[in-house]
C-alpha positions in Angstrom: 40.6 -28.4 23.9 40.5 -29.9 27.5 38.4 -32.8 28.5 39.1 -34.9 25.5 37.0 -32.7 23.3 38.0 -31.5 19.8 38.2 -28.0 18.8 36.4 -26.9 15.5 38.3 -24.2 13.8 36.2 -21.9 11.4 37.9 -20.5 8.3 36.6 -17.8 6.2 37.0 -18.2 2.6 37.0 -14.6 1.2 36.2 -15.9 -2.3 33.0 -17.6 -1.5 30.2 -15.7 -3.3 32.6 -14.2 -5.9 32.3 -14.7 -9.5 35.2 -17.0 -11.0 37.8 -14.7 -12.8 38.5 -17.3 -15.3 34.8 -17.7 -16.2 34.4 -14.0 -16.3 37.3 -13.7 -18.8 35.9 -16.4 -21.1 32.5 -14.9 -20.8 34.1 -11.4 -22.1 35.9 -13.1 -24.9 32.8 -14.8 -25.9 30.8 -11.7 -26.1 33.5 -9.7 -27.7 33.5 -12.4 -30.5 29.6 -12.5 -30.5 28.9 -8.8 -31.0 29.0 -9.0 -34.8 26.1 -9.6 -36.9 25.9 -13.3 -36.4 24.1 -13.1 -33.0 21.1 -11.1 -34.6 20.2 -14.3 -36.5 20.7 -16.8 -33.7 17.6 -18.9 -32.5 17.5 -21.0 -29.6 17.0 -24.8 -30.3 14.1 -26.5 -28.4 16.2 -27.5 -25.5 17.8 -24.0 -25.3 14.2 -22.5 -25.6 13.1 -24.5 -22.6 15.9 -23.5 -20.6 15.2 -19.7 -21.4 11.7 -20.2 -20.4 12.5 -21.7 -17.2 14.6 -18.8 -16.6 11.9 -16.3 -17.3 9.5 -17.9 -14.7 12.2 -17.5 -11.9 11.4 -15.0 -9.3 12.7 -11.5 -9.8 15.1 -11.7 -6.7 17.0 -14.8 -8.0 20.5 -14.1 -9.1 21.6 -15.6 -12.4 24.4 -18.1 -12.8 27.2 -17.3 -15.3 26.1 -20.0 -17.8 22.4 -18.7 -17.6 23.7 -15.3 -18.3 25.7 -16.6 -21.2 22.6 -18.1 -22.5 20.5 -15.1 -22.4 23.1 -12.7 -23.9 23.5 -15.2 -26.7 20.1 -15.1 -27.7 19.4 -11.3 -26.8 18.2 -10.4 -30.2 15.6 -13.1 -30.4 14.2 -12.5 -27.0 13.3 -8.6 -27.7 9.7 -9.8 -28.4 9.6 -11.5 -25.0 8.3 -8.9 -22.6 9.4 -11.0 -19.4 12.9 -11.4 -20.5 14.0 -7.8 -20.4 14.7 -7.8 -16.6 16.7 -11.2 -17.0 18.7 -9.9 -20.0 19.7 -6.7 -18.2 21.1 -8.7 -15.3 23.5 -10.2 -17.9 24.9 -6.8 -18.8 28.4 -5.4 -17.6 27.5 -1.8 -17.3 31.2 -0.8 -16.6 31.8 -2.0 -20.2 30.9 1.1 -22.5 30.5 -0.9 -25.6 28.4 -3.5 -24.0 26.3 -0.8 -22.0 25.6 1.1 -25.4 24.3 -2.2 -27.0 22.1 -3.2 -24.1 20.6 0.4 -24.2 19.8 0.1 -27.9 18.3 -3.4 -27.3 16.2 -2.1 -24.4 14.9 0.8 -26.6 13.4 -1.6 -29.0 12.2 -4.3 -26.5 8.5 -5.2 -26.2 6.6 -3.1 -23.8 7.2 -4.3 -20.2 4.4 -4.7 -17.5 4.2 -2.8 -14.1 5.7 -5.7 -12.3 8.9 -5.5 -14.4 9.1 -1.7 -14.3 9.1 -2.0 -10.5 11.7 -4.5 -10.5 13.9 -2.4 -12.6 13.6 0.4 -10.0 14.9 -1.9 -7.2 18.4 -1.7 -5.7 19.6 -4.5 -8.0 19.4 -2.2 -11.1 21.8 0.9 -10.7 22.3 2.0 -14.2 20.4 5.4 -15.1 19.3 4.0 -18.5 17.6 1.0 -16.9 15.9 3.1 -14.2 14.8 5.7 -17.0 13.4 3.1 -19.0 11.3 1.8 -16.0 9.9 5.4 -15.4 9.1 5.7 -19.3 7.1 2.3 -18.9 5.3 3.6 -15.7 4.5 6.9 -17.4 2.0 5.0 -19.5 0.1 4.2 -16.3 -2.9 6.3 -15.0 -2.9 8.0 -11.8 -4.9 5.4 -9.8 -2.6 2.6 -10.7 0.5 4.7 -9.8 -1.0 5.7 -6.5 -1.4 2.0 -5.6 2.5 1.6 -5.8 3.4 5.3 -4.8 4.8 3.9 -1.4 7.3 1.8 -3.3 8.0 4.6 -5.7 9.0 6.9 -3.0 11.2 4.1 -1.5 12.9 3.7 -5.1 14.1 7.2 -4.8 16.6 5.7 -2.4 18.4 3.9 -5.1 18.8 6.7 -7.6 22.2 8.3 -8.1 21.2 11.7 -7.4 18.5 13.8 -5.5 17.2 15.1 -9.0 16.4 12.0 -11.1 14.1 11.1 -13.7 11.9 9.4 -11.3 11.7 12.2 -8.9 10.8 14.6 -12.0 8.4 12.0 -13.0 6.6 11.9 -9.6 6.5 15.7 -9.1 5.0 16.1 -12.6 2.2 13.8 -11.8 1.8 15.7 -8.5 1.2 18.9 -10.3 -1.5 17.3 -12.4 -3.3 15.5 -9.6 -4.0 17.0 -6.2 -4.6 13.6 -4.5 -1.4 12.3 -5.8 0.3 15.5 -4.7 -1.0 15.3 -1.1 0.0 11.5 -0.8 3.5 12.2 -2.3 4.0 15.0 0.4 3.2 12.8 3.3 5.2 9.6 2.0 8.2 12.0 1.6 7.5 13.8 5.0 7.5 10.6 7.0 10.9 9.7 5.8 12.8 13.0 7.1 13.9 11.3 10.3 15.5 8.4 8.4 19.3 9.1 8.7 20.2 7.7 5.3 17.1 8.8 3.2 16.0 11.9 5.1 18.1 14.3 3.4 17.0 13.2 0.0 13.4 13.1 0.9 13.7 16.6 2.3 15.3 17.9 -0.8 12.6 16.1 -3.2 10.0 17.4 -0.8 11.3 20.9 -1.2 11.2 20.7 -5.0 7.6 19.4 -4.8 6.6 22.4 -2.6 8.3 24.9 -4.9 6.7 23.4 -8.0 3.4 23.5 -6.3 4.0 27.2 -5.3 5.0 28.2 -8.9 1.9 26.5 -10.3 -0.4 28.0 -7.6 1.0 31.6 -8.5 0.3 31.0 -12.2 -3.2 29.7 -11.5 -4.0 32.7 -9.4 -2.6 35.2 -11.8 -4.6 33.7 -14.7 -7.8 33.6 -12.4 -7.2 37.3 -11.4 -6.7 38.5 -14.9 -10.0 36.7 -15.9 -11.9 38.4 -13.0 -10.5 41.7 -13.8 -11.6 41.3 -17.4 -15.0 40.5 -16.3 -15.2 43.4 -14.0 -14.2 45.7 -16.9 -17.0 44.1 -19.3 -19.5 44.8 -16.6 -18.2 48.4 -16.0 -17.0 47.9 -12.5 -20.1 46.3 -11.1 -18.9 43.6 -8.8 -20.8 40.4 -9.6 -18.4 37.9 -7.7 -15.7 37.6 -5.2 -12.1 37.9 -6.4 -10.3 34.7 -6.7 -8.6 33.4 -3.5 -4.7 33.0 -3.3 -5.2 30.2 -0.9 -5.2 27.6 -3.6 -5.9 24.1 -3.3 -2.9 21.7 -2.9 -0.7 23.9 -0.7 -3.6 25.2 1.3 -4.8 21.6 1.8 -1.4 20.5 3.0 -1.3 23.3 5.4 -4.7 22.6 6.7 -3.8 18.8 7.0 -0.8 19.9 9.2 -2.8 22.2 11.3 -5.1 19.3 12.0 -2.1 17.0 13.0 -0.9 19.8 15.1 -4.1 20.1 17.1 -4.4 16.4 17.5 -1.0 16.3 18.8 -1.7 18.9 21.3 -4.8 17.3 22.5 -3.2 13.7 23.1 -0.1 15.3 24.9 -2.2 16.9 27.4 -4.5 13.8 27.8 -1.4 11.7 28.3 0.3 14.0 30.6 -2.6 14.2 33.1 -2.7 10.3 33.1 -6.3 10.2 32.6 -8.5 7.1 32.6 -10.3 6.5 29.4 -13.8 7.8 30.5 -12.2 11.1 32.0 -10.0 11.3 28.9 -13.0 11.2 26.7 -14.7 14.1 28.6 -11.6 16.2 28.5 -11.0 15.5 24.8 -14.7 16.7 24.0 -14.0 19.9 26.1 -10.8 20.5 24.2 -12.2 20.1 20.6 -15.4 22.0 21.4 -15.8 25.5 19.9 -14.6 27.2 23.2 -11.8 24.7 23.8 -8.0 25.1 23.0 -8.6 23.1 19.9 -11.9 24.7 19.0 -10.8 25.6 15.5 -11.2 21.9 14.6 -15.0 22.5 14.7 -14.7 24.9 11.6 -11.9 23.2 10.0 -12.7 22.4 6.4 -9.8 20.1 5.1 -9.3 17.0 2.6 -9.1 13.8 4.7 -5.1 13.0 4.6 -6.1 9.2 4.4 -8.1 10.0 1.2 -8.1 13.5 -0.1 -11.3 13.2 -2.1 -13.2 13.2 1.2 -13.7 16.8 2.5 -14.0 17.1 6.1 -16.1 19.8 7.3 -15.4 20.2 11.2 -15.2 17.8 14.0 -18.3 16.8 16.0 -17.0 17.0 19.8 -19.9 15.0 21.3 -19.1 11.9 19.3 -15.3 11.9 19.9 -13.7 9.5 22.5 -10.5 7.8 23.9 -9.9 4.3 23.5 -8.8 2.2 26.5 -5.3 1.6 25.7 -1.9 2.8 27.1 -1.2 5.1 24.0 -4.8 6.6 24.5 -5.8 6.4 20.8 -8.2 9.1 19.9 -11.5 8.2 18.1 -12.6 11.2 15.9 -15.8 11.8 14.1 -16.1 14.6 11.3 -19.0 16.0 9.5 -18.5 15.2 5.6 -18.9 18.1 2.9 -21.6 17.2 0.5 -19.2 18.2 -2.3 -16.2 16.0 -2.6 -12.9 17.5 -3.2 -11.9 16.5 -6.7 -8.6 16.7 -8.6 -10.3 18.5 -11.3 -11.0 21.5 -9.2 -8.0 21.3 -7.1 -6.9 24.9 -7.9 -10.1 26.4 -6.7 -10.2 27.8 -3.1 -11.0 25.2 -0.3 -13.7 27.5 0.9 -17.3 27.3 -0.3 -18.0 29.3 -3.4 -19.0 33.0 -2.4 -18.4 32.1 1.2 -21.7 30.2 1.3 -22.2 26.6 2.4 -23.1 24.3 -0.2 -26.7 23.2 -0.5 -27.6 20.2 1.6 -28.1 16.9 0.0 -29.5 13.7 1.3 -27.0 11.6 3.2 -27.2 8.5 0.9 -26.6 10.7 -2.1 -23.5 12.3 -0.2 -22.2 8.8 0.2 -22.9 7.7 -3.3 -20.6 10.4 -4.6 -17.7 9.3 -2.4 -15.4 6.3 -2.8 -16.5 3.1 -1.3 -14.7 3.7 2.0 -15.8 1.9 5.2 -14.8 4.9 7.4 -17.6 7.1 6.0 -21.0 6.2 7.6 -24.3 7.2 7.5 -26.2 7.8 11.0 -29.7 8.9 10.4 -29.7 12.1 8.4 -26.1 12.8 8.8 -22.7 11.8 7.3 -19.8 11.1 9.4 -16.1 10.3 8.7 -14.7 8.1 11.4 -11.1 7.9 11.9 -8.3 7.0 14.6 -5.4 9.3 15.8 -2.6 7.3 17.3 0.6 8.8 18.9 3.3 6.7 20.3 3.2 3.9 17.4 5.1 3.5 14.4 2.3 2.7 11.7 4.6 2.1 8.8 4.4 -1.7 8.9 0.7 -1.7 9.2 0.4 0.8 6.2 2.6 -1.7 4.0 0.9 -4.8 5.0 -2.7 -3.2 4.4 -1.4 -1.8 1.1 -0.7 -5.5 0.1 -4.0 -6.5 1.5 -5.6 -3.9 -0.8 -3.4 -5.0 -3.9 -4.5 -8.7 -3.2 -8.1 -7.5 -3.2 -7.8 -5.8 -6.5 -6.0 -8.7 -8.0 -8.7 -11.1 -6.9 -11.5 -8.8 -8.1 -9.7 -8.6 -11.6 -10.5 -12.3 -11.8 -14.1 -11.8 -10.7 -13.5 -13.2 -7.0 -14.7 -10.8 -4.4 -13.7 -12.1 -1.0 -14.9 -9.2 1.0 -11.8 -8.0 2.4 -11.4 -4.8 4.3 -8.1 -3.1 3.4 -8.8 0.1 5.6 -6.3 3.0 5.2 -3.4 3.9 7.4 -1.3 7.0 7.1 1.9 7.4 9.2 2.6 11.1 9.7 5.8 10.6 11.3 7.9 7.7 12.8 5.5 7.6 15.8 1.9 8.9 15.0 -0.6 8.7 12.4 -4.3 8.1 11.2 -6.3 5.1 10.9 -9.5 4.7 9.0 -12.1 3.4 11.6 -14.1 0.4 10.6 -17.4 0.0 12.5 -16.8 -3.3 14.0 -16.3 -5.6 17.1 -13.4 -7.6 18.2 -14.1 -11.3 18.1 -13.1 -11.6 21.8 -16.1 -9.3 22.7 -18.6 -10.9 20.2 -18.1 -14.1 22.1 -18.0 -12.7 25.6 -21.2 -11.0 25.0 -23.1 -13.3 22.5 -21.3 -16.6 22.9 -21.4 -17.4 19.3 -20.7 -15.5 15.9 -24.3 -16.5 14.8 -26.1 -14.9 17.9 -23.9 -11.7 17.4 -25.1 -11.4 13.6 -28.4 -12.3 14.5 -28.7 -9.2 16.8 -27.7 -6.9 13.8 -30.6 -4.9 12.1 -31.9 -6.8 9.1 -29.6 -9.8 9.4 -32.1 -12.5 10.5 -34.0 -14.6 8.0 -35.9 -17.6 9.6 -35.6 -19.4 6.3 -31.8 -18.7 5.7 -28.8 -20.7 7.1 -28.5 -20.6 10.8 -31.4 -18.2 10.7 -29.5 -15.5 8.9 -29.8 -13.9 5.6 -27.8 -16.1 3.1 -25.6 -13.0 1.9 -24.4 -12.4 5.5 -23.1 -16.0 5.9 -21.7 -16.0 2.4 -19.8 -12.5 3.2 -18.5 -14.2 6.5 -17.4 -17.4 4.7 -15.7 -15.2 1.8 -13.9 -12.8 4.1 -12.5 -15.7 6.2 -11.1 -17.4 3.2 -9.5 -14.1 1.7 -7.9 -13.4 5.0 -6.4 -16.7 5.6 -4.9 -16.8 2.3 -3.6 -13.1 2.7 -2.3 -13.6 6.2 -0.6 -17.0 5.0 1.4 -15.3 2.2 2.4 -12.3 4.2 3.5 -14.5 7.2 1.2 -12.5 9.8 1.6 -13.5 13.3 0.2 -12.9 16.7 -3.2 -13.7 15.9 -5.9 -13.8 18.6 -9.5 -13.0 19.3 -8.6 -9.4 20.1 -7.4 -8.5 16.5 -9.9 -10.3 14.6 -12.8 -7.9 14.0 -16.3 -8.8 12.9 -18.5 -6.2 11.0 -22.5 -6.1 11.3 -22.7 -7.2 7.7 -20.7 -10.4 8.4 -17.2 -9.3 7.1 -14.3 -10.6 9.2 -11.0 -8.8 9.1 -7.6 -8.5 10.8 -5.9 -5.6 12.6 -2.4 -5.0 14.0 0.4 -6.3 11.9 3.3 -6.0 14.3 4.5 -9.6 13.3 4.9 -10.6 9.8 7.0 -12.7 7.5 6.6 -15.6 10.0 7.6 -13.9 13.1 5.4 -14.7 16.1 5.5 -14.3 19.8 4.1 -17.7 20.3 6.3 -20.9 19.5 5.3 -23.0 16.5 2.3 -21.1 15.3 -0.2 -22.6 12.7 0.6 -21.5 9.1 -3.1 -20.7 8.4 -4.8 -18.2 10.7 -8.3 -19.8 11.3 -9.7 -20.4 14.7 -12.2 -22.9 15.6 -14.9 -20.1 16.3 -14.6 -19.5 12.7 -15.1 -22.9 11.6 -18.1 -23.3 14.1 -19.7 -20.2 12.6 -19.5 -21.9 9.1 -21.3 -25.1 10.5 -18.4 -27.3 11.3 -16.0 -28.9 9.1 -18.5 -31.2 7.6 -20.8 -28.2 6.5 -21.2 -27.1 2.9 -20.2 -23.6 4.0 -16.7 -24.9 5.1 -16.4 -26.6 1.9 -17.0 -23.2 0.1 -14.5 -21.7 2.5 -11.8 -24.2 1.2 -12.6 -23.7 -2.3 -12.4 -19.9 -2.1 -9.0 -20.2 -0.5 -7.6 -22.5 -3.0 -9.0 -20.4 -6.0 -7.6 -17.1 -4.3 -4.3 -18.9 -3.6 -3.8 -19.6 -7.3 -5.0 -16.1 -8.6 -2.1 -14.5 -6.3 0.5 -16.9 -7.2 0.0 -15.5 -10.9 1.0 -12.1 -9.7 3.9 -13.2 -7.3 6.5 -11.2 -9.4 4.5 -8.1 -8.8 4.2 -8.6 -5.1 7.9 -9.8 -4.7 9.0 -6.6 -6.6 6.7 -4.6 -4.1 8.7 -6.1 -1.2 12.2 -5.7 -2.8 11.5 -2.0 -3.1 10.9 -1.7 0.6 14.4 -3.1 1.3 15.6 0.1 2.9 12.2 1.3 4.4 11.8 1.6 8.2 10.1 -1.7 8.6 12.4 -3.8 10.7 11.0 -7.2 9.5 12.4 -6.3 6.1 15.2 -3.9 6.6 17.4 -6.2 8.7 17.7 -8.8 6.2 15.8 -7.9 2.9 17.0 -10.8 0.9 15.8 -13.1 3.6 12.6 -11.4 3.9 11.9 -11.6 0.2 12.9 -15.4 0.3 10.3 -16.0 3.0 7.7 -14.6 1.0 8.7 -16.4 -2.2 8.5 -19.7 -0.4 4.8 -19.0 0.4 3.9 -18.9 -3.2 5.2 -22.4 -3.9 6.3 -21.5 -7.5 7.6 -24.9 -8.0 4.1 -26.3 -8.0 1.6 -26.2 -10.8 -1.9 -25.0 -10.0 -3.4 -28.6 -9.3 -0.4 -29.1 -6.9 -0.8 -25.9 -5.3 -4.5 -26.7 -4.5 -3.2 -29.9 -2.8 -0.9 -28.0 -0.9 -3.4 -25.5 0.3 -5.7 -28.2 1.4 -3.1 -29.7 3.3 -2.4 -26.6 5.1 -6.0 -26.1 5.9 -6.2 -29.7 7.4 -3.4 -28.8 9.7 
C-alpha cells in the first residue's frame, strides 16, 4: 500500500465452524463399541453428573461441543428419567446413521414426559427428524386448547420446518380446529396472513385448503344429522311444524365468511377515505355516513359476526355515531360494535350464527353480559349498553406488534402463576394480511396528553370518577396507586427483556384505573432510533408519580421488578424456544439474523447468575 501504510490480507478458512473429521471418526468408533448392553448399566460419577446438570441448564439455542455430545450419549440410558435431558440428547444423534437413529427413537419413546417448552424446542428448525417432531406433537396433544392457542402463532410457524405439507403437526392442528371453533378461526387467520410469504406461502395455502375442506365435510355431516333429527320430529308430530329446519349456514365456515366480509367493508371504507385525502374531522363524518344503514357499507349495521380478535365475543352490528378516524397519516378507524348478550361458545359452534327461530335474544343487564365474557379490555360498559371497541389499520404490518404482545401476555400468565399480578395490559392484535389488521382498543390516554392537560399523573387520576380518596396516598385510592406502581414494574421488566426501543410519552398509555401500558413495538431486541438508549424504560414522570426515588412506593416498584425478573428467568427456555420458532417469520428484527436475535434475548436473562445476583443486577439497571 502507498504512503507507508500496511495492507491487511483477509483470508477465509473454509473449515472454520466445521466438525473435526478425526474427532467425528473417533466418536463413531466409540459409539459403535458402546452400543452393547454395557451402556445400559453405566452411571455418571459425581464429576460427570455435575457436568451433565450444567449442560441441562444451558439455553435451548446453544450448540453442543463434541465432548459434550459424547458425555450425554455415553449416559443416555441413565438420563431417561431426566425430562430436561431429552432435547440435549437428541442433539447428539446422527440421524443419517440408521442404527443410531433407530436406537434414539426407542430411547425417546421410553423417555420421561417432556414439558411444553421442550416440545416447542423439538419443533424448531434445529430438529428435522420426523420421529423427533412427531414426539413433540405427541407431547403437545396432552395439552388443552387454551394452552395450545397461547402458542398457536409459533405452531403455525413450525409448519415451515416440516418435510412435507401434510405432516403430523399439520394434521394435529386441523384435528384440534375441528373440535374447537375458536381454535379453527385463529388457525385460519394465522395461515391466511402467510399467503404472501414467498417461501412459506404455498405450504400455508395448501394447509389452509385442507383445513377448509375438513371444516366443510364436518359441516355437511352436522347438517345432515340435524336435518334427519328435524325430519323425525316432524313425523312424530304428524307434520305439524313446531320449529324451523336447521340452517346449512353453520358456525365456523359461516363465521370466517362473515369476518372476511367485515374486513372487505373496512378495506373499502378506508380506501375511499384515504383517496379523498380527508382531514380527521371530515373523515370521521364521511366514515359515519358510509357505515350508516343507508351507506355503501350499511350491512355492517346488521352484521352478526364473532370478533376475529376473540371469537367468543359476538358482534351484533356497528354503531355509526360512535365511529371515528384517528389523526394519523394511515387514518386508522376507531370502530364501536354492539355486543350480543349470548357469547359464541365453541360447544355450540355448529349451530347457526343467527338467533334461534329468527328472534333476537332476550336483553340482559349490561354488567351481566360483560361478566359472561372473557376479561377483555376492549369490551366496555357505557350506561345500559355494552360496546366492543377496536381499531382497524391499513398500511401497517402488525405482525411484530402481535408477536411482542403475545410475549407480554405470556409473561403476564407466568407471573400470575406465581401469584404476582402486575396489572399488565396485553391487548390483542390480529394481522389479517401483511399491511392491515385489527387492534383491541383499550380506553386510555397517551402520557404526553396526560401531562399537557393535567401537568401530573396524580391530577389526571384525581379527575377520574371514584379515584379520589382524601385519606389515601397523594389524595388517591390506594388501589389506584398500587395498580400504577405494579404496572410500571411489569412493563419495565417486560420491555427490558424484549429490548423494546423508541419509548416516548406518546406510546406510553395511562388508563383511568391507574394501569400504565406500552403501545407501538416497531423497535425490539435493542434496536432504537435514539443513540445510547437506557436499558430500563422508566421516565422521570413515572418516578414522580410514585412520590420520587425516596418514597415507599418507588421501593415497592423496585421490589416488584426484581421479583418479576427472577420469575421470568425460570421460564427462559420457553420464551427462547418461542423466539426460535419465529426464525422464519415476517419479523425483520428476527428474520435477518435469527441466531443473533435469540442470543440478544438470552443475554437479557443473565442465566449465569443465581437469583440473588440477578436481583443485584436488576437493582443496578434501575439505578442507571
